C-alpha positions as CSV (number, residue, x, y, z in Angstrom):
1,M,21.1,32.7,-1.7
2,L,20.0,32.6,1.2
3,I,17.8,29.7,2.5
4,R,14.9,30.7,5.8
5,T,13.2,27.8,7.2
6,S,10.7,28.2,9.4
7,I,8.8,25.1,11.2
8,D,5.0,25.5,11.6
9,P,4.3,24.9,15.5
10,N,1.1,23.1,14.6
11,S,1.6,20.8,11.8
12,R,5.2,21.0,11.7
13,V,5.9,21.2,8.7
14,P,8.7,23.0,7.6
15,T,9.1,25.6,4.9
16,H,12.3,26.7,3.3
17,T,12.2,30.3,1.7
18,V,14.9,30.7,-0.7
19,T,15.9,34.1,-2.1
20,G,18.8,35.3,-4.3
21,A,20.6,32.9,-6.7
22,L,19.9,29.5,-6.1
23,T,23.1,26.5,-5.7
24,A,22.8,23.4,-5.6
25,N,25.2,23.2,-2.8
26,R,23.5,25.1,-0.7
27,V,20.3,23.5,-1.2
28,R,21.3,20.0,-0.2
29,R,23.1,21.4,3.1
30,T,19.6,23.6,4.2
31,I,18.2,19.7,3.6
32,A,21.0,18.4,5.3
33,S,20.8,20.2,8.6
34,L,17.3,19.9,8.5
35,V,17.6,16.6,10.7
36,E,19.5,18.6,13.3
37,D,16.2,20.6,14.1
38,P,14.0,19.8,17.3
39,D,11.2,20.5,15.9
40,Y,11.9,18.3,12.6
41,L,10.1,15.8,11.7
42,P,11.5,13.2,9.5
43,D,7.8,12.0,8.4
44,C,6.1,15.1,7.5
45,N,5.9,17.1,4.4
46,S,7.6,20.2,3.3
47,L,7.3,23.3,0.9
48,W,9.8,25.3,-0.9
49,D,9.2,28.6,-1.5
50,L,11.2,29.4,-4.7
51,R,9.3,32.7,-5.1
52,E,12.2,34.8,-4.7
53,A,15.1,32.4,-6.0
54,E,16.9,33.7,-9.4
55,G,18.0,31.8,-11.4
56,L,15.5,29.8,-12.4
57,T,13.8,30.4,-15.8
58,G,11.7,28.0,-16.9
59,R,10.7,23.8,-16.7
60,E,14.9,23.3,-17.7
61,D,15.3,25.0,-14.4
62,I,12.5,23.9,-12.4
63,W,12.2,20.2,-12.9
64,P,15.9,19.2,-11.9
65,L,15.7,20.9,-8.9
66,V,12.7,19.8,-8.1
67,E,14.1,16.1,-8.5
68,M,17.0,16.9,-6.8
69,I,14.9,18.2,-3.6
70,R,13.4,15.4,-3.6
71,R,16.3,13.0,-3.9
72,D,17.8,14.6,-1.6
73,E,14.7,14.7,1.0
74,L,13.3,11.1,0.7
75,R,16.6,10.0,2.2
76,N,15.5,11.1,5.2
77,G,11.8,10.4,4.9
78,R,10.5,12.6,3.3
79,G,7.4,11.6,0.6
80,V,5.5,14.7,-0.4
81,I,7.0,18.1,-1.5
82,A,5.5,21.3,-2.8
83,F,7.5,23.7,-4.4
84,L,6.0,27.5,-5.0
85,L,6.9,29.4,-7.7
86,K,6.6,32.7,-9.0
87,P,3.3,33.2,-11.6
88,E,5.0,33.3,-14.7
89,L,7.5,30.3,-13.8
90,Y,3.9,28.4,-12.9
91,F,2.5,29.0,-16.2
92,A,5.7,28.4,-18.1
93,L,6.7,25.1,-17.0
94,G,3.1,23.9,-17.9
95,E,1.4,20.7,-17.1
96,P,2.3,18.0,-15.9
97,R,2.2,20.6,-12.5
98,E,2.6,16.8,-10.4
99,R,3.9,14.0,-10.1
100,T,3.8,10.5,-8.1
101,Y,6.7,8.3,-8.1
102,P,6.9,4.9,-8.6
103,T,6.0,3.7,-4.9
104,G,2.6,5.4,-4.9
105,R,3.9,7.6,-2.0
106,E,6.1,10.0,-3.2
107,R,4.7,13.1,-4.9
108,T,6.1,16.3,-5.7
109,A,3.8,19.2,-7.1
110,V,4.2,23.0,-8.4
111,F,2.1,25.7,-7.4
112,D,2.2,29.6,-7.6
113,D,-0.3,29.8,-4.7
114,P,0.8,29.4,-1.0
115,V,-3.0,28.6,0.2
116,R,-3.4,26.4,-2.7
117,A,-0.2,24.3,-2.0
118,V,-0.6,24.0,1.9
119,E,-3.8,22.2,1.3
120,W,-2.1,20.3,-1.4
121,L,0.1,19.2,1.4
122,D,-2.5,18.7,4.4
123,N,-4.4,16.3,1.8
124,H,-1.3,13.9,0.9
125,E,-0.1,11.2,3.0
126,H,2.7,12.3,5.7
127,A,5.1,9.4,5.4
128,R,6.7,7.7,2.3
129,N,6.3,4.6,4.3
130,A,2.5,5.2,5.5
């Protein structure tokens, strides 16, 4: 598995693109190393592109991964995370495709269209403690 992280110079939103067989440990190491990046802003949204990840077969794989990433990123100040899936996984996921958590500021959503994912991120609060 490979995770490539790029940070948009304008929005400063990190995008993590996962290719190959997904492992929880590798995802956790990526989140931990992100805070060391000089362009990292701890209150910024993030986007996880899982369209090229292997090993995701349906909602029983996707939501636990989303929850793990949400918990790990929120320890570092994140509140809003978008996920990109292959269209067939997106439709297999069913409803709901967005979750809001008890604080009201923590949100995750799943998309099959990168443009819609970025628009969604742009329209939501950036900071968990805003």
